[in-house]
C-alpha positions, -999 to 999 in steps of 0.1 A, spaced: 0 0 0 14 34 -10 15 62 15 3 96 4 30 122 3 28 159 5 52 188 6 52 209 37 69 243 41 84 252 75 93 288 80 115 301 108 128 336 116 163 334 130 185 364 137 162 386 116 166 363 85 137 343 71 146 308 63 123 282 47 126 245 43 105 223 20 100 188 34 84 159 17 67 137 43 41 110 44 7 124 51 6 107 85 35 128 95 24 160 79 3 170 109 33 168 131 53 192 108 26 219 107 40 237 137 76 244 146 92 226 175 83 240 209 119 253 213 114 276 183 79 287 194 86 290 232 76 327 232 43 319 214 32 293 239 20 257 233 -8 247 210 -31 217 219 -13 193 195 21 201 210 7 199 245 -9 165 238 22 152 221 43 160 251 19 142 274 17 113 251 55 110 248 59 112 286 33 87 294 41 62 266 77 62 278 64 40 306 53 14 280 81 -11 288 65 -40 268 61 -20 236 23 -28 231 14 9 227 -4 10 260 6 17 296 -6 -10 320 -13 -2 356 19 -20 366 39 1 341 23 33 352 29 26 389 66 16 382 72 50 365 53 70 391 80 73 418 82 111 414 45 117 409 25 137 434 -6 122 450 -19 87 447 -6 71 415 -33 43 416 -60 69 418 -44 89 390 -42 58 368 -79 50 374 -88 85 363 -68 82 331 -81 47 323 -115 59 312 -126 27 296 -115 6 326 -95 -20 305 -65 -18 328 -43 2 304 -39 37 292 -39 41 254 -32 70 231 -68 80 229 -71 82 266 -39 102 268 -51 126 241 -85 130 258 -68 138 292 -45 163 275 -74 181 258 -93 183 291 -62 197 309 -55 221 281 -90 235 283 -86 240 321 -53 258 316 -62 280 286 -76 308 307 -82 332 278 -95 304 255 -72 315 226 -60 280 218 -25 287 231 -10 280 265 14 307 276 40 302 303 19 323 326 -12 301 321 9 270 327 25 285 358 -9 296 372 -23 261 365 5 245 384 1 269 413 -36 260 415 -29 223 414 -3 225 442 -20 252 462 9 276 460 12 313 450 23 317 414 40 350 423 64 332 445 
């Protein structure tokens, strides 16, 4: 089966110069190339796709058996640094109750969290919105 291919143009401003790169990528990867990496766009904040990708990457890193899902045992093994009750957090993420967290459940969680954090509803999480959200979650003062 042939994969669809499309050209994608990435544009970046660096040191006052405009540079463009044309990339030919499979359609399945094209969505990932639509925005520049978070390091390039740090001042612009995070979009939902970037926010979800970061959560997905972090959680799926616990998938030690490579089945594309994070079992309860895998989640708990990787939760040493987590705050709160990891078992309760796992139960909240495993929406379908099958004993594993899959990509769909991670993306749904990320979308809910993004909506909670995006105070001005502009579709972009600024550093300030993320800091305020973390402060609310921990009960600390974001000003220090």
